[in-house]
C-alpha positions as CSV (number, residue, x, y, z in Angstrom):
1,L,-182.6,-65.8,13.3
2,L,-186.3,-66.1,14.0
3,E,-186.6,-62.3,14.7
4,R,-184.6,-61.3,11.6
5,V,-186.3,-63.7,9.2
6,S,-189.7,-62.6,10.5
7,A,-188.7,-58.9,9.9
8,G,-187.7,-59.7,6.3
9,E,-184.0,-59.0,7.1
10,L,-182.9,-62.6,6.2
11,P,-184.2,-65.2,3.8
12,E,-185.2,-68.8,4.7
13,T,-182.2,-70.0,6.8
14,F,-181.1,-73.5,7.8
15,R,-178.5,-73.7,10.5
16,I,-176.7,-77.0,11.2
17,Y,-173.9,-77.5,13.6
18,Q,-172.1,-79.7,16.0
19,P,-172.9,-78.3,19.5
20,T,-171.0,-78.2,22.7
21,R,-172.4,-79.8,25.9
22,V,-175.8,-78.2,26.7
23,V,-178.9,-79.3,28.5
24,A,-181.8,-77.4,27.0
25,F,-184.7,-77.1,29.4
26,G,-188.3,-76.4,28.2
27,K,-190.4,-73.8,29.8
28,Q,-192.5,-76.4,31.6
29,D,-189.3,-77.6,33.4
30,R,-189.0,-74.2,35.1
31,L,-192.2,-74.9,36.9
32,A,-191.0,-78.1,38.5
33,A,-190.2,-78.1,42.2
34,G,-186.8,-79.7,41.4
35,F,-185.8,-77.3,38.7
36,D,-182.9,-75.6,40.6
37,R,-181.6,-79.0,41.5
38,A,-181.8,-80.2,37.9
39,V,-179.9,-77.2,36.7
40,Q,-177.1,-77.9,39.2
41,I,-177.0,-81.6,38.2
42,T,-176.4,-80.6,34.5
43,R,-173.5,-78.3,35.6
44,D,-172.1,-81.1,37.8
45,H,-172.0,-83.3,34.7
46,G,-170.2,-80.7,32.6
47,Y,-173.2,-79.3,30.7
48,E,-174.3,-75.7,30.3
49,P,-178.1,-75.4,31.2
50,I,-180.2,-73.1,29.0
51,I,-183.9,-72.4,28.5
52,R,-184.8,-73.0,24.9
53,M,-187.6,-71.4,22.8
54,P,-189.5,-74.4,21.5
55,G,-190.2,-77.9,22.7
56,G,-191.2,-79.7,25.8
57,R,-188.9,-81.2,28.5
58,A,-185.1,-81.3,28.9
59,A,-183.0,-82.4,25.9
60,V,-179.3,-83.1,25.7
61,F,-176.8,-81.7,23.2
62,H,-173.1,-82.8,23.1
63,E,-170.3,-83.3,20.7
64,D,-171.8,-86.5,19.3
65,T,-175.1,-84.8,18.3
66,V,-176.2,-82.7,15.3
67,A,-178.2,-79.6,16.1
68,F,-180.2,-77.7,13.5
69,S,-182.7,-74.9,13.2
70,W,-184.8,-74.2,10.2
71,T,-186.2,-70.7,10.1
72,I,-188.9,-70.2,7.5
73,P,-190.6,-66.9,6.5
74,S,-194.4,-67.1,6.3
75,P,-197.2,-64.4,6.2
76,D,-199.3,-66.6,8.5
77,P,-197.0,-69.0,10.4
78,V,-199.9,-70.5,12.4
79,R,-200.9,-72.2,9.2
80,G,-198.5,-74.9,8.2
81,I,-197.3,-75.9,11.7
82,R,-197.9,-79.6,11.1
83,E,-196.4,-79.4,7.5
84,R,-193.2,-77.9,8.9
85,F,-192.9,-80.6,11.5
86,E,-193.4,-83.2,8.7
87,A,-190.8,-81.5,6.5
88,A,-188.2,-81.6,9.3
89,T,-188.9,-85.2,10.2
90,S,-188.7,-86.2,6.5
91,L,-185.4,-84.4,6.2
92,I,-184.0,-86.5,9.1
93,T,-185.4,-89.8,8.1
94,R,-184.3,-89.4,4.5
95,A,-180.8,-88.4,5.6
96,L,-180.5,-91.4,7.9
97,G,-181.9,-93.6,5.1
98,R,-179.0,-92.5,2.9
99,L,-176.7,-93.7,5.6
100,G,-178.4,-97.0,5.9
101,V,-180.1,-96.2,9.2
102,P,-183.9,-97.0,9.1
103,A,-185.9,-94.4,11.0
104,N,-189.5,-93.8,11.8
105,V,-191.5,-90.8,13.0
106,G,-193.5,-91.1,16.3
107,E,-193.3,-91.1,20.0
108,V,-191.6,-94.0,21.7
109,P,-193.5,-95.0,24.9
110,G,-191.6,-93.7,27.9
111,E,-189.2,-91.5,25.8
112,Y,-187.5,-88.5,27.1
113,C,-188.8,-85.1,25.9
114,P,-191.8,-86.9,24.3
115,G,-193.4,-85.7,21.1
116,E,-195.5,-86.8,18.2
117,F,-192.7,-85.9,15.8
118,S,-189.8,-87.7,17.5
119,V,-187.6,-89.7,15.2
120,N,-187.0,-93.2,16.3
121,H,-185.5,-96.5,15.3
122,A,-187.8,-99.6,15.3
123,G,-190.2,-97.8,17.6
124,Q,-187.8,-98.6,20.5
125,M,-185.1,-95.9,20.7
126,K,-185.4,-92.2,20.3
127,L,-182.9,-90.7,17.9
128,A,-184.1,-87.1,17.4
129,G,-186.5,-84.6,18.8
130,I,-188.0,-81.5,17.2
131,G,-189.7,-78.3,18.5
132,Q,-191.3,-75.3,16.8
133,R,-191.6,-71.6,17.7
134,L,-193.6,-69.0,15.8
135,A,-193.0,-65.3,15.3
136,R,-195.2,-62.8,13.5
137,H,-194.0,-63.6,10.0
138,A,-191.8,-66.7,10.4
139,A,-191.5,-70.1,12.1
140,H,-188.4,-71.7,13.7
141,V,-188.2,-75.5,13.7
142,G,-185.3,-76.7,15.9
143,G,-184.0,-80.1,16.7
144,V,-181.2,-82.4,17.8
145,L,-180.2,-85.8,16.4
146,V,-178.1,-88.0,18.6
147,V,-175.3,-89.6,16.5
148,G,-173.3,-91.1,19.4
149,G,-172.8,-91.0,23.1
150,T,-175.9,-93.0,24.2
151,E,-174.5,-93.6,27.6
152,A,-173.4,-90.0,28.0
153,T,-176.9,-88.8,27.1
154,R,-178.4,-91.2,29.6
155,A,-175.9,-90.4,32.3
156,V,-177.1,-86.8,32.6
157,L,-180.7,-87.3,31.7
158,V,-181.4,-89.9,34.5
159,P,-180.6,-87.7,37.5
160,T,-181.9,-84.6,35.7
161,Y,-185.3,-86.1,35.0
162,R,-185.4,-87.5,38.5
163,A,-184.9,-84.0,39.9
164,L,-187.7,-82.7,37.7
165,G,-190.0,-85.5,38.8
166,I,-190.5,-86.9,35.3
167,D,-191.4,-90.6,34.9
168,W,-189.7,-92.1,31.8
169,D,-187.8,-95.1,30.5
170,P,-184.0,-94.6,30.2
171,D,-183.9,-97.5,27.8
172,T,-185.5,-95.3,25.1
173,V,-182.3,-93.3,24.8
174,G,-180.5,-94.2,21.6
175,S,-178.1,-93.0,18.9
176,V,-177.2,-93.6,15.4
177,H,-174.0,-95.4,16.6
178,D,-176.2,-98.1,18.2
179,I,-177.3,-99.1,14.7
180,A,-174.3,-98.0,12.6
181,P,-171.1,-97.4,14.7
182,D,-169.1,-96.2,11.7
183,I,-171.2,-93.1,11.1
184,D,-169.9,-89.8,12.5
185,V,-171.3,-86.3,12.9
186,S,-169.8,-84.9,9.7
187,R,-171.4,-87.7,7.6
188,V,-174.8,-87.0,9.1
189,I,-174.5,-83.2,8.5
190,D,-173.5,-83.9,4.9
191,A,-176.4,-86.2,4.4
192,M,-178.9,-83.7,5.8
193,V,-177.5,-80.9,3.7
194,G,-177.7,-83.2,0.7
195,V,-181.3,-83.9,1.2
196,I,-182.1,-80.2,1.4
197,G,-180.1,-79.6,-1.8
198,E,-182.5,-81.9,-3.7
199,E,-185.3,-79.4,-3.3
200,R,-183.6,-76.0,-2.7
201,V,-180.6,-74.0,-3.9
202,V,-178.3,-74.1,-0.9
203,V,-176.0,-71.1,-0.4
204,P,-173.4,-71.9,2.3
205,T,-172.8,-69.0,4.6
206,S,-171.9,-68.1,8.2
207,I,-173.9,-66.2,10.8
208,D,-173.5,-62.5,10.1
209,A,-172.4,-59.9,12.7
210,S,-175.9,-58.4,13.1
211,T,-177.5,-61.8,13.9
212,L,-174.7,-62.6,16.4
213,A,-175.1,-59.2,18.1
214,G,-178.8,-59.8,18.5
215,A,-178.2,-63.3,19.9
216,R,-175.8,-61.9,22.5
217,E,-178.5,-59.5,23.6
218,L,-181.1,-62.3,23.9
219,A,-178.7,-64.8,25.6
220,P,-179.4,-63.7,29.2
221,L,-183.1,-64.6,28.7
222,H,-182.1,-68.2,28.2
223,V,-179.8,-68.6,31.2
224,P,-181.5,-70.2,34.2
């Protein structure tokens, strides 16, 4: 998507979906002495390890999360990095607000995959993380919002981060269900799309064959 939007072959594209079980490692993780061990731990827990484009340290995706990528054309994508982060966090916090879940933007001390633009609840539990990657004429903002499965997330992160030698606080792991147990993934997706629809004309579509073919060619680069 990033390559095709940058080339002018696709317009601004927002992809949102319910992922399967994946642990997405950052490029910094690959430099850790325990990286191979961490990869094996994720597989032992039933997760597929991948190397993602943007972001910092290992992040967990599973059936109780919402994943999204916002690919935005720009003649000079270096300009506007912060504004795109702010737009993405605003999208998440506004969507959660519609569902009655108060959310803030900022790093929780000791959080996993730390970042200035993490989305948290009450400054205590991380709910979402966001990363950004640039191409020549486009930017890709990707993120994951944890709707449920707090314990499942913690169960794979604790040994994975231990293998990577990362000091963090497992109590910072949280989910929307910890605040509002009746909210499911589909309601979060609907709320996020609804927020986007307030400012843009949303044209529902599926990923086209050319984009899928390109993704298959790139996939081996993301397999540790």
